[in-house]
N, C-alpha and C positions, 0 to 999 in steps of 0.2 A: 467180884465187879464193882465193891465197895469202892476200893483202894481208888480200882479206876475214877468210876461216879468222884470221888474226893477232888483227885488229879485233874479231870477238869474243872467242878467249880471251880477249885482255887485260882486256877490257870484264868478262867474268866472273868473272875471277880479283882485279880491283879489287874487283868486290862482295862475292867472299868476302869479303876480307882488311876490308872496310868491318862488316863481318858479325860477322867475328869480334872486330873490335874492338869493336864494339860488344855482342856476348853478354861477352866479358872485363867489359867494364866496368858491366854486369848483375851480373856473380856477387858484387856487391861492395853488395849490397843490402840484405843480414842481417847484423843486429847489429855494426854497427860505428860503436855509439857508444862514448863512454869510459864509461860510466855502465849498459852493459847487462852482464844476467846471462850465465855460459859460457854455449854453445848446449845443454849435456848437463853431465850432473852425474848423479851417483846417490846413495841413501841407504837406512838400515837403519831402520826405523820402530819394529823392535823395543828399536835401541840409540839410537836420534837419532843416528847418526855421518852426517856428511855434512852432513846438514839444518842451514838457515838460513833466516830473513826479511831480506830479502825473497827473496834470491838463496840456492841453496844451496853447500853447496864442498866435497864429497864425490866426487875423484876416483879413491882406491884404498881402498877399504872391508874389511872384513871381518864376516863372518855368517856364523850357524850352520844344519842342518838343521832345517828350522823357522820360520826366521826369512822376512818379508818384504823384497822390496828394491824401494823405486820409483827409476826413471829416468825424469829430467826433461827434458825438451825445450823448449828455450826459443828464442819469434822474435821479430822485431823488424826491419819493413820499414825501414828508416833509409835508403830511396832517394828519388826524386823522384814515383816514378810506383807506380800498385797493379800489384799482383803477382798476375798472373791465376794459374788454376789448382792453388795452393799444396797442396803435400802433404807428410806430416812419413814419414819411413822410420826407423826402427830395426834399425840391423842388431845382431842382438844372436845370442851362443852361447850356445844352451839345452842343448846334448848336455852329457851326465857327465863334470863336470871339477873340479877343485880350483881355478879360477882364470876366473871369463867376465869378457869383456869387451863392452863396447860401443863404439857410434858412431852417429851418424846422420847424414842427408841432407836437407837440404831443398830443392825442387824447385819450382818455379814456370817459366813461360813465360816470365819478364824474367830471371831467374836462379835459382842458385841455391849452395849451399855445402855440403859436410862438414866435420864435427866434428873434434875431438881423441878420443884412447880413453879411456875411466873403465872400471875393474874393480872387480869383488867377489873377494876370496879367500874360498876356504873349506876349514876345516882336514881334510876326505873329501872324496874325489869324490861329485859332487850335482849334479841337474840341476836348472834353471827349469825352471816351469810360468808360464804367460803367467796371468794374473788377469783384469786390466780395464784401460782406457787413461779416464781423465778432462780433461775438456777445461777448462782455463780462458783467460779471457776478461776484458780491463779493465785499467786502468793506475792503478788505486786498489785498493781491494780485490777481492782475483779472484773472479769471478765463474765458477761451472758451466754452461758451455752444453753440451745437447746434442747428440752426433755427427752430421752432416748424411748424408745421405741415407740414412739406417736403416743408416747402420753401426754394426759391432757392436764399434768397435775393435781387432780383430787384422789388420787390412788396416794397421795401423802396420808388424808386421814382414812383409811380402810385398816387393818390389820396386816394386809400383806406388805402396804406400806410403794413409797415415790422409790421405784428403781434405776442410778446413779450409776452402775456396772462395777468393776473392779479399781479401788481404790490403793493406791502404789504407795509405801512408805515415803513418808520426807514432805516438809511444806509446800513445794509445787502443784501438789497434788490435793490440797487442804483446799476446803471451799465451805460455801452454806444454802439453802435454800429459805427463801425469804415469803412466806404463805399471809396471803392479804386476806383480812376480813369487813366487812361493812355491820356498824353497829346498827341494832334499830329494828323492828317489827316489819320493817318498811326500809326497803334502801332510798340512798338519797335521789332523789331525781337529778339526771343529765340538764341545764338548764338551755332551755330552749333559745337562747338569747348567747349572741356571742361578740364579742370584740373582734374586728379587724385588722386594728392602727390605734397605738395610743403613741403620739409621739412629740418631739419640740425641735424645732428650727434647728437652735444651738443648744449643744448639750453644754456647754460653758458658756459666761458671759461674765464680767467688770462689773461692779458692782454699779446701778444706777441705768444701765441698758436692760431692755426690754427685751421678750424672749415669748415666741406662740407655740401655743400646745395645740395641736391636731388631733382628734378621735373620730373614728367610725364605728358603728354598728350595727345589728342585723338581727332585729326581731326584738327587740330591747324595747320594753314601754318606758321609762325613764332612768336616769342617770345623775351620779352625781359626783365632784370632784373634789377631793380632802383640801384645804388650804384656800380652797375658795368660798365663796358666803353666800355665793347665787345659784340662782339654778342656771343649768346651759340644756340645751337639746341633746336629742341622743345621738347626733352628729355635728361636728362641726370644728367650729375652731374656738383660741379664747388668746388675748396677747395676756403678759405678766409682769412686774418687775417688781422681780425677787429681789432684796438687800441680802439674803445670805444662801447657804446651797439649803434648796427645799426640793425638798420627794411629794410631787402629784400624783394622784393614787385615784383611777377612775374605776369606779362605782357600779355597773352595768346589772338593769334587772330584769327576767322574765316573766310572762305570765301566765308559767308553772311556779314560781318560788324560786326559782336559781337564780346563780347570782355571779356574775362574772369580775374579775378583778385584774387590773393592768396597770402598773405604773412606770414615771418616769422621772429622773433626778435632772434638775438644772443643776450647775455647779456654779456657784460666785465668787471671783477669786478677790478677797481682803488684801493681800498679803503679797508682793512681787516675788516670784523665785525664779531662779535661773533654770530651773527643772522644768522639762514641761512635760505631758501624757499625750503624745500623737495620737493614740488611739484605745480602746478596752474594750470588746466586745466578745460576744460568745458567739455561734455557727448555730446554735439552735435558742430559741428565747424561751420554747416548751416543748416538754418533753413526756415520756411517758413513764413512771418509774419504772426504774433497770436499765434503761438506756444513759445513754453517755452525752455529755456536751464538753466541747474545747472552748475555750479562754484563751484567746491572744491579745497582747498588747504590746506598744510597743514605746517608749521616753526617749527624750535628747536631754543631755547635758543630768542626769541623775547618777547619785552614788548609789545606791541601793533602792530597792521596791520590796514593798510584800505583799500578801494577798491573806484577806481575812477569812474564816472558815478550812484554810489551810496552814498544817502546822510543818509543812518545810516549805526550805528555800525557793527562793525562785529570782530568774536574770531579771534586770533592768527592764529585757525586752525580751519576748518568745512567746508558746505557747504551753498551755495545760491540758489534760482533760480530766474530766470529773464526772464522779458518779451519783450527785444528789438521790437523797429519797425523799426529798420535799422540798418544795419551793426555795430557794435559796437568795440570798444577796451576795454577791462577792464584790467586794472593798478593793480596788488597789490604790495602795497610797507609795507613792514615790518622792522622795530624798532630796534637796540639792546641796550645793557645799557653803551656799551661804543660810543655810536652818528652814529657808522654804518650803511648805510641803502641799505636793497637788496629791489631791485624790479623785477617781472613779468607782462610782461601781456599777453593777451591774445587775439584772434578774435574771434566774433560771428557774423558770415556771414548772413545778412538775403536777402531772395530773393521773391522783391515785382514784380517780373515782372508775370503782369496779364496772363494766362493761360485760353484760356474759355475751359468750359466744354463740353467734345462732348456728342451729344444728337445718343441715339443708337434706334435701333427699329422705325423708322419713314418709311422708304418705304422698307424694311426687316425683316424680326423675327426672329430667332433663338429658334426654337422650343425644342424636345430632340433629346437623342440620344436613339437608338433602336439597338437590333440586335447586342448585344454586348456579344464579346465571349475574351479570352485571347491577341489574338491579332489583334481584329478588331473591328470598329464598323457600323454601320452606321447614321449620323447625318443627321439630318433633319433640313428644312428651311420653309420658307412663304416668297412670295411675296403677299404685303398689298397696295403698293400704283404705280396706272398702269402707273405713270410716270418712272417705273421701269422694265415694263414688256419687253420682246424681249429680255434681258439683261443677259450680262455672271454672271455666279452665279459661287461661289464655295467657300469653307469655311479653315480659315486659325483654326489653333491646334497646341497644345504644351500642353510641361508637367509644366506650369507658365502661368502667366495672361498675358505675354508678349509675348506666343503665337508660332510665329516663322517659322511655317511649312506653306504649301498650298497644299491643293488639287487641282484634276484637275479642269479646268473651262468648264462650259458647258451654252447653248443658254437657258432658258428657253422656248421662244413662248409662246406661250397663258397661260402653264400653271401655275398653282400660286403656285405651292410646288413645294421643288427638296429636293433632297439627294444626298447622297455621299457615301459610302464605303470604309472608310479606312483601309488601310491593314498595316504591318507590327510595329503593336504598342507593348510593351512590356507590361507582364502580372503584375494584381497585383499593375493598375498605374493609377493614377488620371491623367485626362487630361483633359484641355480647352480649348473650341473649339465656332465660333461663325459664324454666315451666313454674304456674304459678295455680295452685287452685281454691278456691274458697268454697265454703258449705259450712251444713250447722258446726262441726269442729272447727270452725275456724280456718286459719290460713297456712297452707302449708306449700315453701318454696323447695323449686330443684335447684342444683349446686346451676354455679355461673360455667358456663361453656361458648366456646368461640367458632365462630368460621369467617373469612374470606368471600368477597365478591368476585365474581373475573374482573380483569381489566378492558379495555378496550380492543378488539379484533384477540383476543387471549384465548386459545384452543383450551377445552373442556378439560383439566387437569386429571388425570388414572385415580388418584384417590379422591375425589369427589362424584357424591353419587349422584345419576341424573334420573328423571324423570317422576313420573305418580307414584306412591306408593299405593298397594291394591290387597286391599284385607277382607278379610270373611273369606265366604262361600267363593268370592269375585275370582280369590289369586289364585290361579296356578300353579303354586311352590308351595310345598312345604318343606320351610325353614327351622330349625334349631339349633341352638347352641346353649352345651350344656358344661358343667364344670361340678367337682363331686363334691366340693366344699360348701359350707352354710356361711362360713366367717372367713376370711383372707386376712393379712398381717404380713408385714415387714419382715422382707425375709423367707416369706415363703414361694414354694413354686407351684404354680396354678396350671394343671392338664385341662386344655378347653377341647370339645367336641363338637365341631358343627357339621350336621348333616343334610343335605337337601335332595329335592324329590321331586321329580314335574308329574302332577296330579292332573294337569287339563292334558286334552286332547289332541293338543296342537306343540308343533317342535318351536323352541325357544332356540335364539338365536343370539349371539355371542355374549353371554351370560359372563358375571366377573361378581366372586364371592368379595367382600370386604369385612374388614373383622377391624371396629373401632374401640381400643382399648382405655381404660380410663387413666387418668394421670398418676404416676408412679408406678403402673406395672409395666415392665417391657418384655417384647417377645424374643424368646432367645433360643425356639427351634420349631418350627412348624414341616407337616410332608410336602407340602408344596405353598408356592407362593412368594409374592417380593412383600418384605417387612421394610417400611419408612417410618425411621424415629423421630425427622423433622412432625410427621402429624401422629404419630403412633398408632399407624394403622397398616393391615396385613393385606395385602392386595391379590385376588389368585384368578387368572383367568382360568376357564373352562370349559369342556369342549360342549359342542349346543346339545341340548335334552330333548330328545325326544321323548312323548310321553311313557311314561313310566321309566324313566332313567333315572337314577339315582347314585349320590359319590355323600363322600367323608374326607373332611379337612382335620387332622390332628395335629395343634398347636400347644406349645409351653413357656411360660412367662415366669418371669420374677418378679415378685414385689419388693418394690427398693424404696417405695412408702408409700404413707397412707395418710389423707390426710384426714384430721382428728375430729372435724365440723360435718363429718359425712355422715345419715346415718347407711344410707348404703351406695356401692358402689356400684354401675352397669356397666357390661359390657356387651355391644351392640355387633349384631350382624345383618348385612346386608346384602343380595341378590338383586340384581341387577342383570336385564334380559328386553332383548326386544320381542316384539311379540308380531303375530303372522300380518297384520295391520301395520309394520315399521314403527311402531310405538315404542320409546322406551317405558320400561314401566322397572317397579321393583319392591321385593317383599323383605320383611323386617325383621328379626324374632333377638328375643334380649336374655340375659341371663344376669342376676341379680347375686351380688354379694354382702353379704354386713362386715366392718371393718371389726377386726378380733379384736378386743380385749388385750390388756397385758396381761401375759403368764398362759402356761403350757393347758395345751386342753387335751394331749393324749390319755392313755387310760393308767399313767403311772402316777401322771399329777393328782387326778382325781382319785386314784387310790389311796394316796397318802396326803391328798388334800386338808382331810378332817382331821387329821393327825398334827398341826399345824401347833397347835398352841400345845402342845408336849414338850420338853426341853431336851437337849440333847443326851441328857442322862438318863432322862425320865422312858428316852427312846430306848437306851441301851439295857438301863433293868429289864423293861419288855421282852428284848432280844432274849436276854439271858432268861427270865421264865419261862420263855416257849421252848428252849432249849432242853432247860431243866424236864418240863413236862415231856418233850422226844424222847431223855433218856429214862424217865420213869417209867414211862410206855414200853422204848424197849425193853427196858428188866421184868417187867412186868409179863410182856409177851415171849420174853428167853424163856421164864423159868414155869408158865405155862405149856411149851414147849418138849421139856426137860420133863415136867411129870406125866405129860401123855404116851412122851416118847415108848416104841417096846422095848423088854430088857432081854440083854443077849445074852446067854451062859453061856 
């Protein structure tokens, strides 16, 4: 037995050493190429400190309250095998301090690494507020890639990390995640003042000729223009006579202290050149950090051109896509055969202000629109949080996502469902609407949903529910819709059960059950009925319901996507019928699910979730320890059996 146990133990430890060796080798798969960018860098988007192209260079930079700090995590699989289940973790010091440090971990099933530390220094103790994560992929011009599995980016600050999938070896799969923070115990306010236009009637003049500046603003208290030593109105025009190329900057100020700026350059030609610039412009004068803009230019009789902030050659006429991470002015320099030079500039403004993504359907849920006609519709909502009960409820609606119109307000009392009939609508028009609840706990808004009014002489479509919604004890219908999941996420298959019963005393004729599914959930199978992908609705005509008649509809659906800013998703079932008075009525029922956060919620994941801090080697040693205990127990148990067995002579 001793020799047997010795062989097993030696074999296990040999396997352990082999596994350890393989894991140590695997940890070298990340960022080992000589021309790789640093694994982590930091930049101040307000001062451009630490920024570089293509690699950043900031390791210890300074910032002031209100500045936007970007931390870049770079990855490149320099091994020979695909790195499965790759995740990025940013270890960020966000509490109040005058110095904030960052490190990052890259993990995968094939190995990981931990970066050096970078830091940001602030003159006074300040916090860092997380803003967003932008994921760039590609080895030439970086491409902004949507985050996987409905992640919102905050996962990168957790121990689990931001999931970026399986990363193949090679330059084509390199990428980076840029994480933004706002410096300050209070985030910088977004200005309520905006600049609609700031331009000139002549981008280029000959010395001695005039040019007129035009500007218009909204909600601004005062403005000024650089290089003009006199006051100007908040909107207007001004003629100027520049004698050399001049950039005029319009500074506009709002009531909340926010500031907006725009610049325009007037080029003054003081030398004759046989080379001319016909156009130098951008398709986007203002972008959000992470988006791209396209520069376009054309010239005549020019031998060569170059563009500042681009470290590569460009043709004399053409276009170029750029990804500036801060407000950048690009200058086109064009050269003629006689030594004359022409220049033009264009500025791409980059918005780095962090705007929190609002969460909808937290306390009140927008459901569906019913009883739709040419000029009216009934909109419906549902209170799902007791903190918003006994609150004022109403609906915001309009012909675009900005809504703009508001229905009458009502107090829900103890009711959880509420509705409002909208009138004076336009025929054959798409309307957007959402439910709103205002109470002592603040304002809660549902998600925006849509409906379309009927056209003139247009028959009622099967997918549009008509009639009065009858609730409470007055309803002759019991209607339920259920599924067995508390949370659902992308890739899940969800089984729904719709149950209905006539609990009244009269026969209900021409009944139809309609199930309205949320955006991103598609029906794949149903026991009966017709599914419309356009409206995401299952319509099922059923037999006339005599008193006591009942039935069940089974539905299977696939979750293709899940909106990250929804606290709850609602699936609505409606049974429409004609009562004995020949009036059309309907009953409604709902099932609510929470969007699933990233990660597996199965038992195995729960079992091993608390072991995430154990390394692979530690886990292997733990398994060896358990096996040794099992062998020892087996040995002791075997000896006890031998000692107590009867002896035969």
